[in-house]
Legacy VTK file of the C-alpha trace (Angstrom):
# vtk DataFile Version 3.0
C-alpha trace
ASCII
DATASET POLYDATA
POINTS 333 float
6.377 -36.037 -8.849
10.162 -36.452 -8.819
12.303 -39.403 -9.778
15.389 -40.814 -8.166
17.518 -41.030 -11.305
16.143 -39.748 -14.622
12.864 -38.817 -16.276
12.056 -42.367 -17.339
10.993 -44.383 -14.298
10.364 -48.076 -14.967
6.629 -48.085 -14.222
5.244 -50.253 -17.016
2.727 -52.836 -15.943
4.219 -55.974 -17.461
5.069 -58.922 -15.196
8.756 -59.283 -14.404
10.838 -61.910 -16.211
13.379 -64.335 -14.771
16.315 -62.171 -15.891
18.925 -60.506 -13.698
17.709 -57.038 -14.720
14.064 -57.731 -13.925
14.877 -59.544 -10.701
16.581 -56.393 -9.440
13.095 -54.820 -9.525
11.338 -57.679 -7.759
10.047 -57.209 -4.214
10.643 -60.419 -2.296
7.890 -62.312 -0.503
10.361 -64.166 1.679
8.003 -66.362 3.714
5.947 -67.496 0.711
9.062 -68.145 -1.390
10.654 -70.191 1.392
7.505 -72.316 1.717
7.396 -73.087 -2.021
11.095 -73.929 -2.234
10.759 -76.222 0.780
7.806 -77.961 -0.914
9.828 -78.400 -4.126
12.697 -80.010 -2.205
10.165 -82.508 -0.829
8.543 -83.092 -4.251
5.261 -81.588 -3.040
2.899 -79.744 -5.366
1.951 -76.116 -4.673
-1.061 -74.016 -5.630
-0.557 -70.227 -5.596
-3.770 -68.180 -5.522
-4.156 -64.438 -5.773
-6.261 -61.608 -7.112
-5.565 -60.354 -10.604
-2.561 -58.067 -10.495
-1.324 -59.462 -7.193
2.014 -60.492 -8.732
1.550 -64.210 -9.416
3.494 -64.202 -12.683
6.365 -62.206 -11.195
6.353 -64.578 -8.198
6.735 -67.599 -10.513
9.428 -65.883 -12.589
11.401 -65.085 -9.433
11.123 -68.744 -8.463
12.306 -69.791 -11.955
15.320 -67.483 -11.579
16.299 -69.021 -8.231
15.793 -72.599 -9.463
17.995 -71.978 -12.486
20.769 -70.564 -10.298
20.491 -73.654 -8.079
20.663 -76.004 -11.064
17.117 -77.339 -10.594
15.473 -78.170 -13.956
12.256 -76.249 -14.462
9.803 -75.456 -17.246
7.747 -72.256 -17.330
4.319 -72.815 -18.898
2.073 -69.904 -19.900
-1.072 -71.841 -19.027
-3.413 -68.883 -19.296
-2.787 -68.684 -23.054
-4.256 -72.157 -23.681
-7.795 -72.538 -24.956
-8.633 -75.811 -23.197
-7.127 -78.705 -21.243
-5.899 -80.508 -24.365
-4.082 -77.423 -25.647
-2.622 -76.911 -22.185
-1.146 -80.422 -22.053
0.320 -79.936 -25.515
1.918 -76.669 -24.375
3.327 -78.389 -21.277
4.844 -81.047 -23.544
6.531 -78.422 -25.713
7.989 -76.577 -22.727
9.269 -79.820 -21.196
10.845 -80.765 -24.518
12.722 -77.450 -24.511
14.152 -78.285 -21.070
14.919 -81.970 -21.641
15.996 -81.800 -25.262
13.732 -84.767 -25.983
11.072 -85.106 -28.652
7.525 -84.944 -27.221
6.446 -88.501 -26.534
3.545 -90.158 -28.268
3.388 -87.671 -31.140
0.579 -85.630 -29.583
-2.357 -84.974 -31.901
-5.185 -82.505 -31.457
-7.714 -85.365 -31.452
-5.807 -87.464 -28.929
-7.670 -88.222 -25.679
-6.533 -86.114 -22.766
-5.565 -89.173 -20.733
-3.137 -90.412 -23.394
-1.686 -86.920 -23.809
-0.970 -86.723 -20.079
0.636 -90.177 -20.045
2.855 -89.132 -22.959
4.334 -86.372 -20.804
6.247 -89.033 -18.869
8.774 -89.384 -21.689
9.820 -85.771 -21.054
10.959 -86.379 -17.469
13.777 -87.930 -15.474
12.746 -89.726 -12.257
16.202 -89.080 -10.768
16.043 -85.319 -11.353
12.440 -84.193 -11.158
11.544 -81.201 -13.314
9.577 -78.397 -11.681
6.625 -77.294 -13.826
5.847 -73.635 -13.150
2.383 -73.032 -14.581
1.182 -69.458 -14.941
-2.593 -69.469 -15.259
-5.159 -71.949 -16.567
-7.675 -71.947 -19.434
-10.691 -72.201 -17.104
-11.836 -73.686 -13.829
-13.464 -76.602 -15.647
-10.258 -77.394 -17.535
-8.278 -77.095 -14.317
-10.532 -79.631 -12.613
-10.297 -82.005 -15.596
-6.516 -81.982 -15.416
-5.779 -81.844 -11.692
-8.936 -83.609 -10.548
-10.050 -86.271 -13.001
-6.459 -87.023 -14.079
-4.887 -86.405 -10.683
-3.508 -89.916 -10.264
-1.954 -89.897 -13.728
-0.182 -86.612 -12.966
1.082 -87.993 -9.653
2.847 -90.809 -11.541
4.855 -88.361 -13.640
8.385 -87.293 -12.580
7.400 -83.650 -12.131
6.738 -81.288 -9.243
4.033 -78.731 -9.948
3.720 -75.089 -8.911
0.483 -73.714 -10.339
-0.442 -70.029 -9.996
-3.926 -68.875 -10.933
-6.633 -66.337 -10.118
-8.913 -66.621 -7.125
-11.688 -67.371 -9.646
-10.305 -70.912 -10.050
-10.166 -71.599 -6.309
-13.358 -73.681 -6.172
-12.359 -75.868 -9.138
-8.897 -76.624 -7.746
-9.888 -77.085 -4.119
-12.860 -79.338 -4.817
-12.218 -83.111 -4.522
-10.419 -84.867 -6.059
-8.276 -81.930 -7.249
-7.741 -80.602 -3.720
-5.591 -83.603 -2.745
-3.150 -82.925 -5.592
-1.864 -79.738 -3.980
-0.108 -80.374 -0.678
0.626 -76.666 -0.193
-1.744 -73.765 -0.905
-0.410 -70.203 -0.763
-2.436 -67.028 -1.097
-0.544 -63.953 -2.271
-1.673 -61.194 0.050
-1.567 -57.447 -0.699
1.848 -55.863 -0.329
2.507 -54.105 2.960
3.135 -50.349 2.884
6.881 -50.930 3.236
6.833 -53.369 0.300
4.872 -50.924 -1.849
7.433 -48.241 -1.082
10.238 -50.641 -1.968
8.555 -51.509 -5.271
8.255 -47.844 -6.231
11.768 -47.038 -5.071
13.210 -49.852 -7.194
11.288 -48.506 -10.183
13.030 -45.127 -9.863
10.344 -43.084 -8.085
11.524 -40.981 -5.169
8.158 -39.726 -3.826
7.022 -43.153 -2.705
5.179 -42.349 0.517
2.163 -40.591 -0.997
1.679 -43.256 -3.661
2.003 -46.130 -1.215
-0.500 -44.464 1.120
-3.066 -44.446 -1.704
-2.285 -47.976 -2.870
-4.352 -51.066 -2.142
-1.373 -53.395 -1.924
-2.023 -54.712 -5.430
1.199 -54.276 -7.484
-0.604 -53.806 -10.798
-2.925 -51.138 -9.374
-0.020 -49.396 -7.652
1.973 -49.156 -10.886
-1.122 -47.975 -12.767
-1.494 -45.191 -10.199
2.189 -44.305 -10.588
1.786 -44.108 -14.376
-1.176 -41.771 -14.069
0.741 -39.508 -11.707
3.713 -39.496 -14.077
1.684 -38.812 -17.235
-0.907 -36.222 -16.198
0.754 -34.608 -13.183
-2.151 -35.205 -10.789
-1.429 -35.875 -7.159
-1.915 -39.408 -5.799
-4.638 -38.107 -3.474
-6.522 -36.518 -6.391
-6.358 -39.718 -8.440
-7.508 -41.765 -5.471
-10.405 -39.358 -5.091
-11.309 -39.805 -8.746
-11.323 -43.558 -8.252
-13.670 -43.277 -5.266
-16.033 -41.014 -7.211
-15.992 -43.402 -10.166
-16.933 -46.282 -7.903
-19.711 -44.237 -6.304
-21.126 -43.331 -9.728
-20.974 -46.967 -10.835
-22.774 -47.965 -7.639
-25.494 -45.432 -8.450
-25.939 -47.047 -11.876
-26.476 -50.452 -10.301
-24.712 -53.632 -9.321
-23.872 -54.728 -12.916
-22.069 -51.428 -13.586
-20.235 -51.719 -10.283
-19.077 -55.238 -11.170
-17.719 -54.153 -14.576
-15.834 -51.192 -13.095
-14.212 -53.554 -10.595
-13.168 -55.838 -13.474
-11.669 -52.939 -15.435
-9.798 -51.689 -12.386
-8.310 -55.133 -11.838
-7.518 -56.089 -15.436
-7.219 -52.908 -17.475
-8.964 -52.456 -20.864
-11.148 -55.403 -21.881
-13.237 -56.558 -24.807
-16.908 -57.396 -24.355
-16.017 -60.789 -25.884
-13.371 -61.630 -23.288
-14.213 -65.200 -22.232
-12.677 -64.897 -18.759
-14.653 -61.708 -18.133
-17.908 -63.292 -19.260
-17.189 -66.388 -17.177
-16.527 -64.375 -14.022
-19.650 -62.277 -14.483
-21.837 -65.140 -15.703
-23.045 -62.984 -18.598
-23.513 -63.230 -22.328
-21.551 -60.939 -24.628
-24.761 -58.993 -25.342
-25.262 -58.288 -21.629
-21.642 -57.144 -21.267
-21.998 -54.769 -24.241
-25.187 -53.339 -22.725
-23.537 -52.528 -19.387
-20.339 -51.219 -20.976
-22.351 -48.841 -23.173
-24.186 -47.661 -20.074
-20.844 -46.882 -18.434
-19.627 -45.159 -21.599
-22.719 -42.949 -21.679
-22.066 -42.007 -18.050
-18.503 -40.975 -18.890
-16.938 -43.730 -16.806
-15.306 -45.687 -19.641
-13.727 -44.869 -22.983
-13.247 -47.049 -26.054
-10.327 -47.782 -28.349
-9.619 -50.145 -31.228
-6.950 -52.838 -31.069
-5.673 -54.102 -34.400
-4.920 -57.790 -34.744
-2.880 -59.728 -37.297
-6.060 -60.310 -39.285
-9.744 -59.518 -39.245
-11.509 -56.456 -37.913
-10.002 -54.390 -35.065
-11.224 -55.362 -31.609
-13.079 -52.780 -29.516
-11.655 -52.337 -26.032
-13.281 -50.605 -23.081
-11.099 -48.874 -20.495
-11.693 -46.660 -17.491
-11.886 -42.909 -17.870
-9.232 -41.406 -15.604
-9.187 -37.750 -16.578
-10.524 -34.894 -14.509
-13.863 -34.305 -16.352
-15.220 -37.224 -14.356
-14.623 -35.277 -11.156
-16.381 -32.148 -12.340
-19.400 -34.128 -13.531
-19.735 -36.056 -10.273
-19.494 -32.806 -8.327
-22.568 -31.369 -9.981
-25.571 -30.894 -7.685
LINES 1 334
333 0 1 2 3 4 5 6 7 8 9 10 11 12 13 14 15 16 17 18 19 20 21 22 23 24 25 26 27 28 29 30 31 32 33 34 35 36 37 38 39 40 41 42 43 44 45 46 47 48 49 50 51 52 53 54 55 56 57 58 59 60 61 62 63 64 65 66 67 68 69 70 71 72 73 74 75 76 77 78 79 80 81 82 83 84 85 86 87 88 89 90 91 92 93 94 95 96 97 98 99 100 101 102 103 104 105 106 107 108 109 110 111 112 113 114 115 116 117 118 119 120 121 122 123 124 125 126 127 128 129 130 131 132 133 134 135 136 137 138 139 140 141 142 143 144 145 146 147 148 149 150 151 152 153 154 155 156 157 158 159 160 161 162 163 164 165 166 167 168 169 170 171 172 173 174 175 176 177 178 179 180 181 182 183 184 185 186 187 188 189 190 191 192 193 194 195 196 197 198 199 200 201 202 203 204 205 206 207 208 209 210 211 212 213 214 215 216 217 218 219 220 221 222 223 224 225 226 227 228 229 230 231 232 233 234 235 236 237 238 239 240 241 242 243 244 245 246 247 248 249 250 251 252 253 254 255 256 257 258 259 260 261 262 263 264 265 266 267 268 269 270 271 272 273 274 275 276 277 278 279 280 281 282 283 284 285 286 287 288 289 290 291 292 293 294 295 296 297 298 299 300 301 302 303 304 305 306 307 308 309 310 311 312 313 314 315 316 317 318 319 320 321 322 323 324 325 326 327 328 329 330 331 332
């Protein structure tokens, strides 16, 4: 593979930030962005849905960048880092305080009822200049429904316009009454077209974009993961795509549970068997997840690594095996 400038293409998998440098790498989704900005001008709330890795965070950051340039007050909330609805409201309050310069109203406490915590958010806003709350992810579908469903009317009274981006997994919770009425606009981030995939790779400094884009699924995270593999081990995009197909076929042979876990690892990257979102999506216990992951490890489809934290024992992560031994094993008669 060759690069357009130097030997260090920008192919890391992190979401883009709302900085000038990162925005030069962003591939525009013109129609979707126009719809959201039109909704914001009309004080309408927007729900952005998409598969994991589809670019939801980068989409919100691009919107934050544009709003800042236009002088529209906005607060970016990392909702997916919250543990529950109460923690999410407290995080929203802190982010709004950073924008408004005000002290969080009501002196939020961890034991304060969710209703009172939501009402206290009103002191962070200005009815004459509505703040746009850009929320990236949610703790869970149940917490999402508690906030945007059960407390929908309280949120409507606040001087904020909401743009909430979350995984397809939360679709049912947010589009079930009464939460569905809160969002006047629903946008689904679709896979990138071939031309957009080529643009993404070109902006990242990769010259041979056609072969990679042809093997891509339209998912930005998966496309960049493929580009990293090509850059690090020298395999061709076609060979790596073939490895992926063989891995999926082997997982299918092992059974539906193995196939489901491989799909999760492809979408999210390395995961712990204790990952709450993973267990929630699969509907499994941690013990069941460990059982299936060990089955995949024994088959040579996943590898393990240890992730050190600030305290306690290192966490065991499972990731997909991407090296060529997988191909030779699957080719055996």
